[in-house]
C-alpha positions in Angstrom: 32.9 55.7 -38.9 31.0 52.6 -39.7 27.6 52.1 -38.1 26.2 48.7 -37.6 22.4 48.4 -37.9 19.9 45.6 -38.1 18.5 46.9 -41.4 17.9 44.1 -43.9 18.6 41.4 -41.3 15.6 41.7 -39.0 15.1 37.9 -38.7 18.7 37.3 -37.4 18.5 40.1 -34.8 15.1 38.9 -33.7 16.5 35.5 -33.0 19.5 37.0 -31.2 17.2 39.2 -29.0 15.0 36.1 -28.3 18.0 34.0 -27.2 19.4 36.8 -25.0 15.9 37.4 -23.5 15.7 33.7 -22.4 18.9 34.1 -20.3 18.8 31.9 -17.3 15.5 30.3 -18.4 17.1 28.6 -21.4 16.2 25.2 -20.0 12.5 26.1 -20.4 12.7 27.6 -24.0 10.1 30.0 -25.3 8.8 27.5 -27.8 8.2 25.0 -25.0 6.2 27.6 -23.1 4.2 28.2 -26.3 3.4 24.5 -26.5 2.1 24.6 -22.9 0.1 27.7 -23.7 -1.7 25.9 -26.5 -2.8 23.3 -24.0 -3.0 25.0 -20.6 -4.7 22.1 -18.9 -2.1 19.5 -19.8 0.4 20.5 -17.1 -2.2 20.3 -14.4 -3.5 16.9 -15.6 0.0 15.5 -15.6 0.6 16.8 -12.1 -2.6 15.3 -10.9 -1.7 11.9 -12.3 1.6 12.0 -10.6 0.1 13.0 -7.3 -2.5 10.2 -7.4 0.2 7.6 -8.3 2.4 8.9 -5.5 -0.3 8.7 -2.9 -1.4 5.2 -4.0 2.1 3.8 -4.1 3.2 5.5 -0.8 0.1 4.0 1.0 0.8 0.6 -0.5 4.4 0.6 0.6 3.7 2.0 4.1 1.0 -0.6 4.8 3.3 -3.5 3.8 6.4 -2.0 5.3 8.4 -2.2 2.1 10.5 0.3 0.1 9.4 2.7 -2.6 11.5 3.7 -5.5 10.8 6.8 -7.6 12.6 6.9 -10.9 12.9 10.1 -12.9 14.0 9.9 -16.5 14.9 13.0 -18.5 15.8 13.5 -22.1 19.3 14.8 -22.4 19.7 18.2 -24.2 16.0 18.7 -24.7 16.2 22.4 -25.6 18.8 21.8 -28.4 16.9 18.8 -29.7 13.6 20.8 -29.8 15.3 23.7 -31.6 16.8 21.4 -34.2 13.8 19.1 -34.9 10.7 20.9 -33.8 7.7 20.2 -31.6 6.1 17.4 -33.6 9.3 15.4 -34.0 10.1 15.7 -30.3 6.6 14.6 -29.4 7.0 11.6 -31.7 10.2 10.7 -30.0 8.7 11.1 -26.5 5.9 8.8 -27.5 8.3 6.2 -28.7 10.3 6.4 -25.5 7.2 6.1 -23.4 6.3 2.9 -25.3 9.8 1.6 -24.8 9.8 2.2 -21.1 6.3 0.8 -20.6 7.2 -2.4 -22.3 9.9 -3.0 -19.7 7.9 -2.4 -16.5 7.7 -5.6 -14.5 4.1 -5.3 -13.3 0.8 -4.6 -14.9 0.1 -2.0 -12.2 3.3 0.0 -13.0 2.8 3.1 -15.0 5.1 5.3 -17.0 4.0 8.9 -16.4 4.9 11.9 -18.4 6.7 14.4 -16.3 7.2 18.0 -17.5 8.1 18.7 -21.1 10.8 16.1 -21.6 10.7 13.5 -18.9 9.0 10.4 -17.4 8.3 9.3 -13.9 8.1 5.7 -12.5 6.6 5.3 -9.0 7.5 1.7 -7.9 6.3 0.4 -4.5 7.8 -2.8 -3.2 10.8 -2.6 -5.5 14.3 -2.9 -4.0 16.9 -0.3 -5.1 19.0 -2.9 -6.9 16.0 -3.9 -9.0 15.3 -0.3 -9.8 18.9 0.2 -10.9 18.6 -2.9 -13.1 15.4 -1.6 -14.6 17.1 1.7 -15.4 20.0 -0.1 -17.1 17.6 -2.1 -19.2 15.7 1.0 -20.2 19.0 2.7 -21.2 19.9 -0.3 -23.4 16.4 -0.3 -25.0 16.6 3.5 -25.8 20.0 3.0 -27.5 18.5 0.2 -29.6 15.7 2.6 -30.7 18.4 4.8 -32.3 16.4 8.0 -32.4 18.6 10.4 -34.3 19.8 13.6 -32.5 22.5 15.5 -34.4 22.7 18.0 -31.5 24.0 15.3 -29.1 27.6 13.9 -28.9 25.9 10.5 -28.7 24.3 11.1 -32.1 21.0 9.9 -30.8 18.4 10.6 -28.1 19.5 9.5 -24.6 17.8 9.6 -21.2 19.5 10.3 -17.9 18.0 8.7 -14.8 17.6 9.7 -11.1 16.4 7.2 -8.5 15.2 8.0 -5.0 14.4 5.2 -2.6 12.6 5.6 0.7 10.8 3.5 3.4 7.4 5.1 3.5 5.8 5.8 6.9 2.6 7.7 7.7 1.4 10.4 5.3 3.0 11.0 1.9 6.4 12.7 2.1 7.2 14.5 -1.2 10.9 14.6 -0.3 11.2 11.3 -2.3 9.8 13.0 -5.4 12.1 16.0 -4.9 15.1 13.6 -4.4 14.4 11.8 -7.7 14.3 15.2 -9.5 17.6 16.2 -7.9 19.2 12.9 -8.7 18.4 13.2 -12.5 19.7 16.7 -12.6 22.9 15.6 -10.9 23.2 12.7 -13.4 22.8 15.1 -16.4 25.5 17.4 -15.0 27.9 14.3 -15.3 27.1 13.7 -18.9 24.8 11.7 -21.2 22.7 8.7 -20.2 24.0 8.8 -16.6 22.4 7.3 -13.5 22.3 8.8 -10.0 20.7 7.3 -6.8 19.7 9.1 -3.6 18.8 6.8 -0.7 16.6 8.4 1.9 16.1 5.4 4.0 18.9 6.4 6.5 17.3 9.8 6.9 13.9 8.2 7.6 15.4 6.0 10.2 17.1 9.0 12.0 13.9 10.9 12.0 12.0 8.0 13.7 14.7 7.7 16.3 14.6 11.5 17.0 10.8 11.3 17.4 
């Protein structure tokens, strides 16, 4: 009877054990966690910047009785891209994407914020939903023109999917709009590459005011 062992092929079995160990957490790969561990304060700084921008923009929109759009952009197939190209190459690509997005923002006060390991967040007060959709479309075109190679993608290059949440701010900051943008981009990615999904919370806000 033949007996299969890992002798002489420890590296392969280590990789297999590592992949199995990640299981349901494959979307946050071990190498990504290691990168965060090397810079434990980075995540908290990013979260603080997002919180500050959300509060400033929410107050601005509420005081002027205008809408607020939150745009979440996420690199498609991040885990596979990281595994194929490595941390430094991925970071270079993210920096290029950040510059591409920033160049298209319509106002000097608009900021492109890094969000998590592989995404960006735009918090846009006083921007109608149609204008936010147009901005997302122009960003997608600009990203395609960059032509950042990605052999792990069916597109052959890096792509971003986009989720937009729009609300009419009233009172104190409601983080539901941030959660909605995150849900929208996840839904977009389930549909394919470089997709767009919009969640409009304005009807919900109106119902809540009537109920109050």
